[in-house]
GUVEXSE-327341 format. One record per residue (C-alpha): residue in three letters; x negated, y, z. Coordinates in pm, 1 decimal. Each point is the difference from the previous one (the first is absolute). Layout:
REM residues N
REC   residuo         px         py         pz
REC       Ala          X          Y          Z
...
END
This chain:
REM residues 423
REC   residuo         px         py         pz
REC       Met        7.5       -1.1       14.1
REC       Lys      -98.3      340.0      -82.7
REC       Lys     -121.5      258.8      230.7
REC       Pro      233.6      325.0        6.9
REC       Leu     -111.8      256.3     -318.3
REC       Ala     -100.6      252.1      289.6
REC       Tyr     -304.2     -247.4      176.5
REC       Arg      -55.0     -111.8     -386.4
REC       Met      -91.7      363.8     -156.0
REC       Arg     -247.5      101.9      317.2
REC       Pro     -266.3      204.1      -82.3
REC       Lys     -338.8     -205.2       69.7
REC       Tyr     -205.4      293.1      -25.7
REC       Leu        3.6      388.3       -2.9
REC       Asn       11.9       50.6     -341.4
REC       Asp      317.2     -174.3       -3.0
REC       Val      197.0      214.7      237.8
REC       Ile      266.6      181.2     -151.2
REC       Gly      -18.5      360.1      140.2
REC       Gln     -159.2      117.3      276.6
REC       Leu     -210.2      278.4     -208.7
REC       Asp     -122.5      169.8      343.5
REC       Leu     -136.9     -376.5       84.9
REC       Val      -69.3     -202.8     -269.9
REC       Gly      -27.7      256.8     -343.1
REC       Pro     -303.9       88.1     -140.4
REC       Thr     -111.0      210.2      269.8
REC       Gly      209.0     -138.5      248.1
REC       Phe     -141.2     -114.9      370.0
REC       Leu      -32.4     -301.8       20.0
REC       Thr     -142.2      -29.3     -406.0
REC       Asn     -281.5      249.5      142.8
REC       Cys       -9.2     -289.7      253.8
REC       Leu      -66.8     -295.1     -209.1
REC       Ser     -191.0      188.8     -215.6
REC       Gln     -253.8      123.7      219.1
REC       Asp       41.6     -336.1      153.8
REC       Ser       78.8      102.4      325.5
REC       Leu      280.3      -20.1      242.2
REC       Val      149.8      141.5      277.4
REC       Ser      331.6     -100.9      276.4
REC       Ile      305.1      164.1     -135.4
REC       Val      430.3      -48.6      127.8
REC       Leu      179.6       -9.4     -327.4
REC       Phe      346.6      171.2       78.6
REC       Gly      287.3       57.4     -189.6
REC       Pro      350.4     -147.6      -11.5
REC       Pro       80.3     -344.5      -89.6
REC       Gly      -68.0     -130.7     -357.1
REC       Thr     -261.6      232.2      -66.3
REC       Gly     -244.2     -273.8      -29.0
REC       Lys     -207.3       53.3      304.9
REC       Thr     -123.8     -312.2       82.7
REC       Thr      -29.2     -109.5     -398.1
REC       Ile     -261.1      303.3       22.3
REC       Ala     -144.2     -163.2      297.4
REC       Glu      -72.4     -313.3     -177.0
REC       Ala      -66.6      127.2     -357.8
REC       Leu     -312.1      199.3      165.8
REC       Ala     -134.9     -217.6      191.2
REC       Asn       34.5     -228.5     -310.1
REC       Ser     -182.9      256.6     -156.6
REC       Met     -260.7       54.8      244.9
REC       Asn     -111.7     -373.9      -10.0
REC       Cys       67.6      -21.5      371.6
REC       Trp      115.5     -279.5      228.6
REC       Tyr      328.4      107.2      152.2
REC       Lys      235.6     -170.5      196.6
REC       Lys      399.5      184.8        7.7
REC       Leu      133.7       19.3      357.0
REC       Asn      391.5      102.3      112.0
REC       Ala      -18.6      213.6      302.6
REC       Val      350.6     -149.1      114.0
REC       Ser     -105.8     -382.0       18.9
REC       Ile     -415.6       37.9       62.4
REC       Thr      -61.1     -136.9      323.4
REC       Lys     -340.3      122.8      205.1
REC       Gln     -159.5     -332.4     -119.3
REC       Glu       55.5       34.9     -372.8
REC       Ile     -154.6      332.6       11.5
REC       Asn     -291.4     -122.6      182.2
REC       Asp      -71.5     -238.8     -245.6
REC       Thr       57.7      182.9     -302.2
REC       Ile     -267.3      271.2      179.1
REC       Glu     -252.4     -322.6       17.0
REC       Glu       50.4     -120.7     -347.0
REC       Cys      -46.8      353.5     -115.1
REC       Lys     -340.7      -36.3      186.0
REC       Lys      -83.1     -225.4     -303.7
REC       His       12.2      168.7     -281.4
REC       Glu     -228.0      312.6     -144.2
REC       Ser      319.6      193.1      -53.4
REC       Ala      369.2      -79.1      128.1
REC       Ile      314.1      148.7       57.4
REC       Ile      272.6      -14.4      270.8
REC       Ile      351.3       56.6     -153.1
REC       Ile      280.5       73.3      240.3
REC       Asp      361.4       83.7     -126.6
REC       Glu      222.4      173.9      197.7
REC       Ile     -336.3      125.4      223.2
REC       His      227.6      217.7      155.8
REC       Arg      210.7     -285.8      187.2
REC       Leu     -363.0     -143.7      172.2
REC       Pro      -24.4       34.3      373.7
REC       Lys     -230.6      268.1      152.4
REC       Asp     -198.0     -301.9      150.8
REC       Lys      -30.0     -177.1     -315.6
REC       Gln      -59.6      310.8     -166.5
REC       Asp     -313.4       12.6      233.4
REC       Leu     -153.2     -302.6      -98.7
REC       Leu      -85.0      111.5     -317.6
REC       Leu     -152.7      303.9      133.3
REC       Pro     -398.7      -80.1       22.3
REC       Asn      -20.8     -234.4     -302.7
REC       Leu      227.6      302.6     -181.1
REC       Glu     -318.1      221.8      114.7
REC       Asp     -316.6     -173.0      -69.7
REC       Gly      158.2      -81.4     -344.0
REC       Thr       55.4     -431.1       59.7
REC       Phe      290.5       59.8     -255.9
REC       Tyr      182.6      284.5     -157.0
REC       Leu      396.7       73.3      133.6
REC       Ile      218.7       42.0     -279.3
REC       Gly      361.1       49.6      187.2
REC       Ala      337.4       24.0     -179.0
REC       Thr      303.5      139.0      118.8
REC       Thr      353.4      184.0      -25.9
REC       Ala      -41.6      229.5      270.4
REC       Asn     -165.6      363.7       19.8
REC       Pro     -352.3      -91.0      168.5
REC       Met      -25.0      295.6      177.5
REC       Leu      271.0      -63.6      211.9
REC       Ala      -20.7     -372.3      -15.6
REC       Leu     -388.9     -118.2       -0.3
REC       Asn     -189.5      -19.5      299.4
REC       Pro     -225.8      308.7       27.7
REC       Ala     -330.3     -221.8       -1.6
REC       Ile      178.8     -187.5     -294.4
REC       Arg       17.3      330.5     -204.2
REC       Ser     -294.0      129.8       49.9
REC       Arg     -184.1     -252.7      -82.8
REC       Thr      174.7      -21.3     -349.0
REC       His       96.5      213.9     -305.6
REC       Leu      379.1      103.2      -93.4
REC       Leu       95.4     -114.4     -345.4
REC       Glu      351.0       54.3      -86.4
REC       Val      170.5     -249.6     -272.4
REC       Lys      316.6      181.8     -127.1
REC       His      303.3     -110.7     -213.0
REC       Leu     -110.3      -65.3     -347.4
REC       Thr      184.3      255.9     -284.3
REC       Thr      260.5     -151.3     -240.6
REC       Asp     -229.4       23.7     -286.7
REC       Glu     -284.7     -227.8      233.9
REC       Thr      306.7     -242.1      112.5
REC       Ile       88.7       -5.3     -405.2
REC       Ile     -406.9      -87.7      -48.8
REC       Gly       18.9     -301.1      265.4
REC       Leu      327.6     -144.4     -191.5
REC       Lys      -97.1       20.5     -330.8
REC       Arg     -388.3     -176.0      112.1
REC       Ala      260.1     -296.0      191.4
REC       Ile      250.7      -12.1     -318.4
REC       Ile     -305.7     -118.5     -184.2
REC       Ser     -272.4     -158.9      211.4
REC       Pro      -18.2     -345.5       36.6
REC       Asp        6.4       20.5      331.1
REC       Gly      361.7      175.0      -19.9
REC       Leu      234.4      -43.1     -233.0
REC       Asp     -262.9     -128.2     -288.0
REC       Asn      243.6      246.1     -233.4
REC       Lys      297.6     -254.8       34.5
REC       Arg      225.9      245.0       86.0
REC       Lys      109.5      290.3     -229.2
REC       Tyr       42.7      349.7      200.8
REC       Thr      151.7      339.0     -224.2
REC       Asp     -222.2      331.8      131.0
REC       Glu      310.2       94.8      190.2
REC       Ala       62.0     -335.2      220.7
REC       Ile     -390.1       59.2       57.5
REC       Glu       77.2      340.3      148.5
REC       Thr      297.7      -91.5      195.9
REC       Ile     -206.7     -237.8      167.9
REC       Ala     -264.8      241.2       72.2
REC       Lys      238.7      246.2      143.4
REC       Leu      187.5     -234.3      193.3
REC       Ser     -311.0      -70.8      166.9
REC       Gly      -60.0      316.2      177.6
REC       Gly     -388.3      -64.0      -53.7
REC       Asp       26.2     -307.9      153.9
REC       Leu     -188.4     -226.8     -252.8
REC       Arg       15.1     -337.3      214.8
REC       Tyr      428.4       88.0      -35.9
REC       Ala      -78.0       80.4     -367.8
REC       Tyr     -139.0     -322.6      -77.9
REC       Asn      265.5     -171.0      202.3
REC       Leu      286.6      102.7     -173.0
REC       Leu     -161.0      -80.8     -310.5
REC       Glu      -29.2     -314.1       84.4
REC       Thr      366.5      -35.1       71.2
REC       Thr      101.3      133.0     -305.3
REC       Ala     -240.6     -276.3     -195.7
REC       Leu      191.8     -237.2      181.4
REC       Thr      348.7      139.0      -50.3
REC       Tyr      -28.6       92.2     -393.0
REC       Ser     -237.1     -274.1     -162.9
REC       Asn      150.7        0.2     -355.4
REC       Lys       43.2      374.3     -123.8
REC       Glu     -228.1      328.3        2.6
REC       Ile       98.6      113.0      392.0
REC       Thr      160.4      390.4      -33.2
REC       Lys       23.1      301.7      232.5
REC       Glu      370.6     -137.1       53.1
REC       Asp     -130.3     -356.9       76.8
REC       Ile     -257.3      169.6      285.4
REC       Gln      330.3      215.8      186.8
REC       Ala      209.5     -323.7      -45.5
REC       Ile     -225.2     -138.0      289.2
REC       Ser     -125.4      250.1      184.6
REC       Ser      168.4      353.3      -39.6
REC       Val     -122.3       92.9      390.2
REC       Pro     -386.5      191.6      -30.1
REC       Asn     -249.0     -136.0      255.2
REC       Tyr       53.6      255.9      284.4
REC       Phe     -313.2       22.5      138.0
REC       Ala      -80.3      334.9     -147.9
REC       Asp       76.6      281.9     -214.5
REC       Lys     -357.8      -45.4     -158.3
REC       Asp       96.4      326.5     -139.3
REC       Glu       75.6      258.0      235.4
REC       Asn        7.6     -212.2      325.9
REC       Glu     -315.8     -252.0      110.0
REC       His       88.2     -200.5      277.5
REC       Tyr     -244.7      173.6      223.0
REC       Asp      191.2      339.3     -105.0
REC       Thr      322.3     -179.3       83.4
REC       Val     -113.9      -44.2      340.6
REC       Ser     -198.1      336.5       70.4
REC       Ala      386.2      164.8     -107.2
REC       Phe      155.0     -270.8      241.3
REC       Gln     -137.8      105.1      290.9
REC       Lys      -17.3      383.3     -120.9
REC       Ser      358.0      -46.2      -25.7
REC       Ile       42.1     -125.0      402.5
REC       Arg     -233.2      297.7      102.9
REC       Gly      220.3      202.9     -179.7
REC       Ser      309.4      -85.9      163.7
REC       Asp      210.3     -121.4     -349.3
REC       Val      157.5     -269.9       93.9
REC       Asn       97.1      -84.0     -402.9
REC       Ala     -316.1       61.7     -108.4
REC       Ala     -120.6     -206.2      224.8
REC       Met      272.3     -337.6     -111.6
REC       Tyr     -124.5      104.7     -356.2
REC       Tyr     -315.8      -62.6       17.2
REC       Leu       57.7     -295.2      295.6
REC       Ala      208.2     -167.2     -287.6
REC       Lys     -286.0       21.4     -260.4
REC       Leu     -212.3     -173.9      236.4
REC       Ile      192.9     -272.2      117.9
REC       Lys       75.6     -105.9     -420.5
REC       Ser     -427.8      -10.2       18.7
REC       Gly       48.4     -246.6      268.8
REC       Asp     -257.6       95.3      163.0
REC       Leu      107.8      -29.4      348.9
REC       Asp     -320.6      -23.3      196.6
REC       Gly      -80.7      338.7     -197.1
REC       Ile      329.3      188.6      123.6
REC       Ile      -49.9     -129.8      373.5
REC       Arg     -332.5      150.8       22.0
REC       Arg      104.7      314.8     -136.7
REC       Leu      301.3       37.1      252.8
REC       Leu     -213.5     -122.0      278.4
REC       Val     -257.9      302.7     -117.6
REC       Thr      301.3      241.0      -31.6
REC       Ala      142.7      -72.7      331.9
REC       Tyr     -301.0       65.9      206.2
REC       Glu     -151.0      291.5     -250.2
REC       Asp      310.5      211.7      -60.2
REC       Val      223.0      -83.4      248.1
REC       Gly     -192.4      -70.7      266.9
REC       Leu       55.5      145.0      372.7
REC       Ala      298.3      195.1     -178.2
REC       Asn      219.0     -321.1       61.2
REC       Pro     -216.5     -299.8      134.1
REC       Gln      276.5     -185.0       15.5
REC       Ala      105.9       -4.5     -386.6
REC       Val     -361.7     -123.0      -63.6
REC       Asp       84.2     -246.7      264.4
REC       Arg      276.2     -121.2     -244.4
REC       Cys     -200.3       49.9     -306.8
REC       Tyr     -223.8     -302.9      154.4
REC       His      293.4     -192.7       74.0
REC       Ala      169.2       46.7     -333.8
REC       Cys     -314.5     -124.8     -169.9
REC       Glu      -66.8     -295.6      204.8
REC       Thr      382.0      -94.9     -139.1
REC       Ala      -58.5       71.4     -335.6
REC       Leu     -347.2     -214.6       32.9
REC       Lys      195.6     -297.0      128.7
REC       Val      322.9       23.7     -222.9
REC       Gly     -163.3       67.7     -308.2
REC       Phe      144.2      156.0     -331.7
REC       Pro      250.5       32.6      -96.9
REC       Glu      180.6       95.3      388.0
REC       Ala     -318.7      126.4       98.0
REC       Ser      127.2      341.5     -178.8
REC       Ile      269.4       56.4      295.1
REC       Pro     -274.6       54.2      259.1
REC       Leu     -195.8      198.7     -222.1
REC       Gly      262.8      223.2     -112.9
REC       Phe      105.0       19.5      365.4
REC       Thr     -353.9      127.8      121.4
REC       Val      -60.4      258.6     -286.4
REC       Ala      299.0      146.3      135.4
REC       Asp      -55.4       49.4      313.2
REC       Leu     -393.9       71.3      -78.4
REC       Ala      169.6      291.4     -294.4
REC       Leu      215.3      107.7      218.4
REC       Ser     -188.5       28.4      349.7
REC       Pro     -191.4      309.0      110.1
REC       Lys     -349.9        3.0      -99.5
REC       Ser     -356.2       47.1      144.6
REC       Lys     -323.2      -25.9     -111.3
REC       Ser     -175.5       70.0      366.8
REC       Ser     -175.7     -304.9       82.3
REC       Thr     -128.3      -56.7     -390.6
REC       Leu     -137.2      346.6        5.3
REC       Ala     -124.9      -48.2      303.7
REC       Ile     -213.1     -311.6      -68.2
REC       Glu     -129.9      122.4     -332.6
REC       Lys     -106.9      292.2      152.1
REC       Ala     -142.5     -238.6      282.6
REC       Val     -177.5     -240.5     -263.3
REC       Asp     -152.5      308.9     -194.0
REC       Phe     -155.7      190.1      316.1
REC       Val     -137.9     -367.9       62.5
REC       Glu     -178.7      -46.7     -325.5
REC       Lys     -128.1      334.8        9.9
REC       Lys     -100.4       15.8      366.2
REC       Pro       18.6     -339.8      199.0
REC       Leu      -87.6      111.4      367.7
REC       Glu     -100.1     -245.0      293.8
REC       Val      257.8     -120.2      248.6
REC       Lys      -71.7      132.0      371.1
REC       Asp     -148.9     -232.9      212.0
REC       Tyr      312.6      -40.2      266.2
REC       Leu      202.7     -102.8     -335.8
REC       Lys     -256.9     -278.5      -74.4
REC       Leu       90.0     -324.6       58.8
REC       Thr     -358.1      -96.2      203.4
REC       Pro     -118.3      349.6       98.3
REC       Val     -409.1      -17.1       78.9
REC       Asn     -124.9      176.3      273.7
REC       Val      331.3      170.1       89.4
REC       Ala       89.3       58.1      342.6
REC       Glu      267.9     -179.1      182.7
REC       Ile      142.0      326.8       70.8
REC       Asp       14.3      119.9     -399.9
REC       Arg      159.7     -290.8     -104.2
REC       Tyr      326.0      -58.9     -173.3
REC       Pro      241.4       75.8      275.9
REC       Tyr      158.1     -381.1      -85.2
REC       Asp      275.5       44.1      372.5
REC       Arg       23.4      336.4      -74.9
REC       Pro      324.3       43.1     -255.2
REC       Asp       82.9      334.6      134.4
REC       Ile     -338.8       94.8     -127.7
REC       Trp       30.8     -152.1     -361.2
REC       Pro      172.3      318.6     -121.3
REC       His     -238.0      257.0       77.6
REC       Leu     -316.1     -186.0     -112.3
REC       Gln     -173.6      141.0     -280.0
REC       Tyr      -31.2     -311.8     -293.5
REC       Leu     -138.0      239.1     -285.8
REC       Pro     -337.0       62.4      -44.1
REC       Asp     -153.4      324.5      116.6
REC       Glu     -105.0      106.5     -332.5
REC       Ile      402.2       12.0      -71.9
REC       Lys      168.8      -51.6      318.5
REC       Asp      282.4      303.6     -133.8
REC       Glu       55.3     -149.5     -342.8
REC       Leu      364.2      -78.3      -93.2
REC       Phe       31.7     -275.7     -250.9
REC       Phe      390.9      -39.2       83.0
REC       Ile      274.8      302.1     -112.8
REC       Pro      342.7     -121.2       62.8
REC       Asp      289.8       43.4     -229.2
REC       Lys      239.7       36.3      262.5
REC       Gln      267.9     -184.8     -238.4
REC       Gly      198.5     -248.9      192.9
REC       Lys       99.7       38.3      364.3
REC       Tyr     -256.5     -260.7       39.6
REC       Glu     -294.2      222.6      -82.6
REC       Ile      116.3      317.3      131.2
REC       Ala      -22.4     -230.8      348.7
REC       Leu     -358.6      -53.9      -57.7
REC       Ser      -74.9      333.5     -139.3
REC       Glu      120.0       79.0      323.6
REC       Asn     -177.2     -198.1      166.4
REC       Tyr     -330.6       41.1     -180.3
REC       Lys       62.5      382.0       32.9
REC       Lys      -38.9      -46.2      429.1
REC       Leu     -311.3     -262.3      -50.9
REC       Leu     -182.7      287.6     -189.4
REC       Lys      103.4      267.0      256.3
REC       Gln     -145.0     -190.5      272.9
REC       Gly     -329.1      -32.8     -158.6
REC       Arg     -236.5     -331.4       40.2
REC       Ser     -393.9       35.0      196.0
REC       Ser     -267.5     -280.6      -15.0
REC       Asp     -105.8       91.7      315.6
REC       Met       70.5     -300.7      123.3
REC       Arg      -93.0       25.8      359.4
REC       Ser      206.1      344.5       40.9
REC       Leu      318.0     -190.0     -137.0
REC       Lys      -16.5     -295.2      232.8
REC       Lys       -0.5      226.8      294.6
REC       Lys      325.7      114.8      -75.7
REC       Arg      393.4     -183.3      -19.9
REC       Trp      263.8       34.8     -270.8
REC       Asp      345.7     -110.8       24.7
REC       Ile       77.4     -273.9     -240.2
END
C-alpha cells in the first residue's frame, strides 16, 4: 500500500523545498549555511503545515549529518541521554525536536551542556511564538527562523510537481489550471493540506479531467488555519490579545473563532493565560483564576466542546477592568538587573558568614519584617511597582502599598530589634 501523497512528496534536500525564500532561496539563511558548510542551532517557528520538520530533515540530509528526530511530547529523559551519547560518536550530529515548546524544562536542561560544547546542533520546530514559549536558555543558544505559509503561486508549483512526479500521481490524472488554482486557494498556503485534497480528488475522479467544479464538490470550505493574504496566524493571535486588552468582546470572539478553526488549542490556551496575567492582572485576579480553570476544562474536553469554556473566559477577560502594573513592574526589574546587578544584603543571605547573631535576619520577629530594608542600599528607594488602581482588589493593594511606603524601611537591624510593633 502506498504512503500518503504528502509523505511521498516531502523534499529530501533543501533545494527541493518550495517557497521559504528567506531560508532556502539563493541568498537564504540556510542556503548560506549549506554553502559555507557551517551549521548553527536553530528553532523553526510557524503555523502547522508550513513544513518546519520537513525543512529540518532536508537541512540535515543536505549537510550530510547524522541526525535523530524526537518528539517533545513523548520523549523520555533516557531517550535524550541515549541520543546525546549517540551524537558523540559522529563528527557532525543534529537533534531535531518537534513541538519543542512542549519539552519540559528539566528535559531541556539535559540538552544545554552538550549544546553549548558543540556535541550536536539542535533544530527545534514549534507552532508557538518562541519568544513566549521557549525556555530562555534554549532561546539564547539558537537562531529563531520563521517559516511562513506558501503563496498561492508557490502552492501551485507544488501541486504541478506532485501531478507529474513518479512519486506523486505520475501524470495519471489530468487537472485543469482552474482546478489546480482552486486547490491552492482552498489550502490557505498549507502544502500538506493541498496535497491531501489533490490526492482525494485523484481517488474520486479516476476517468476524467478534473475541474474546478469537481474540487468544489469535494471541498468548498477553505483551510482555516490562516488568511495568508491578510492575517497570518501570529497576526490573528496578536489581534486576539489586543482585542481583549481593548475590552472589545466582539472582536475578541471573532479572532477566537479564527483561532478555533485553526485547531491550535494549545496556542489559544497559552495566549489566554498570558493575556489574563499581563492585561487583566491585579484589576481582577478572580477572572485570572477563572481563566486558568476554563483553559484546564478546554484541554480536558477538547474540540469542538472546548470552544464553550474558551468563549466564557474570553468574554470574562474582555469585559474585566485591566491592569498591567505587575507586568510593567517585573519588566522594569528585569531590565534593571540586566544593566546593574547588585549583591544581596548580608542579613538576607541563606547562610551569612561572619555576621553577628544580633545582625542576622529575625525569623522570630514577624513584626519587624515589614520595616526591614530588602533592596540593596544603592537602589533602596527604587519603585518598580506602580499600581494602576483598577478594580477593588488593586485599590485595596494600593492603599496598603501607600502605608508601607510611608512608614519606610531600615537596614539597621540592631535598632529594629529594640522596637516592637503590633501585628
